[in-house]
C-alpha positions in Angstrom: 114.9 -28.9 217.5 117.8 -28.8 215.2 121.0 -26.8 214.6 121.0 -24.2 211.9 123.4 -21.6 210.5 124.0 -18.3 212.2 122.4 -16.6 209.2 119.3 -18.8 209.3 119.0 -18.3 213.0 119.1 -14.5 212.8 116.6 -14.5 209.9 114.1 -16.6 211.9 114.8 -14.5 215.1 113.9 -11.3 213.2 110.7 -13.0 212.0 109.7 -14.0 215.6 110.5 -10.9 217.6 107.8 -8.2 217.4 109.5 -5.6 219.6 112.6 -3.8 218.3 113.9 -3.4 221.9 114.0 -7.2 222.3 115.9 -7.6 219.1 118.6 -5.1 220.3 118.8 -7.1 223.5 119.3 -10.4 221.6 122.0 -8.8 219.4 123.8 -7.5 222.5 123.7 -10.8 224.4 124.8 -12.8 221.4 127.8 -10.5 220.7 129.0 -9.8 224.2 128.7 -13.2 225.7 130.3 -15.1 222.8 132.9 -12.3 222.4 134.1 -12.5 226.0 133.8 -16.1 227.0 135.4 -19.4 226.2 132.1 -20.5 224.7 130.8 -20.8 221.2 127.3 -20.3 220.0 124.9 -23.1 219.0 121.9 -21.8 217.0 118.8 -23.9 217.5 115.5 -23.5 215.6 112.3 -25.4 215.7 109.4 -25.3 218.2 111.7 -23.5 220.6 114.0 -21.1 219.0 117.1 -20.7 221.2 120.7 -19.5 221.3 123.0 -21.7 223.4 126.4 -20.9 224.8 128.3 -24.2 224.4 131.6 -25.2 225.8 134.1 -25.0 222.9 134.0 -28.2 220.8 131.0 -29.7 222.5 127.2 -29.4 222.6 127.3 -29.0 226.4 125.8 -25.8 227.7 124.8 -24.2 230.9 123.4 -20.9 229.5 121.0 -20.1 226.7 118.2 -17.8 225.8 114.9 -18.6 224.1 113.4 -16.1 221.6 109.8 -15.1 222.1 107.7 -12.4 220.3 107.9 -10.0 223.2 110.9 -11.0 225.3 114.0 -13.3 225.6 114.1 -15.9 228.3 117.6 -16.4 229.7 118.3 -19.8 231.2 121.0 -21.1 233.6 120.7 -24.9 233.5 123.0 -25.9 236.3 124.2 -24.6 239.6 123.6 -25.3 243.2 120.3 -24.3 244.9 122.4 -21.8 246.9 123.9 -20.2 243.7 120.4 -20.0 242.1 118.9 -18.4 245.2 121.8 -15.9 245.2 121.1 -15.2 241.5 117.4 -14.6 242.3 118.4 -12.0 244.9 120.9 -10.4 242.5 118.2 -10.0 239.8 115.6 -8.9 242.4 117.9 -6.1 243.6 118.2 -4.9 240.0 114.4 -5.0 239.5 114.3 -8.1 237.3 112.2 -11.1 238.1 114.0 -14.4 238.1 112.6 -17.7 239.0 113.1 -21.4 238.7 111.2 -23.4 236.1 109.8 -27.0 236.5 113.3 -28.4 235.8 115.0 -26.3 238.4 116.7 -24.0 235.9 117.1 -20.3 236.7 115.1 -18.1 234.2 115.1 -14.4 233.6 112.8 -12.5 231.2 114.6 -9.8 229.2 112.6 -7.1 227.4 115.3 -4.5 226.5 119.0 -3.6 226.3 119.2 -2.4 229.9 118.0 -5.8 231.2 120.3 -7.6 228.8 123.2 -5.7 230.3 122.1 -6.8 233.8 122.1 -10.4 232.6 125.5 -10.0 231.1 126.8 -8.6 234.4 125.6 -11.7 236.1 127.0 -14.0 233.4 130.5 -12.4 233.7 130.3 -13.1 237.5 129.3 -16.7 236.8 132.2 -17.3 234.4 
């Protein structure tokens, strides 16, 4: 994986995503989270194409999303087991499936703008 420019990242993102609703969701998350937080974007491309929300001036990140053909996969890397369980309940109540991957990271699949807005609601709460 390597960093790339914003323009390169969006070009590659548009090549990967097959569903226009997923592209709208990606654009929404990128704009609203970066625009409202003390975070800056890091654009990664390679085997796993991702958008990371880094602490300003660092490469440290707790939140990101991977770009897939038919969905985005939102990640929360850190947090207590209790906070992750609470997040799973939050997303379940909204009708979104959330789970933990093999590394203990919270993951949520996003397929459209409505789901992206739910993830952003959670993100605001976490910040």
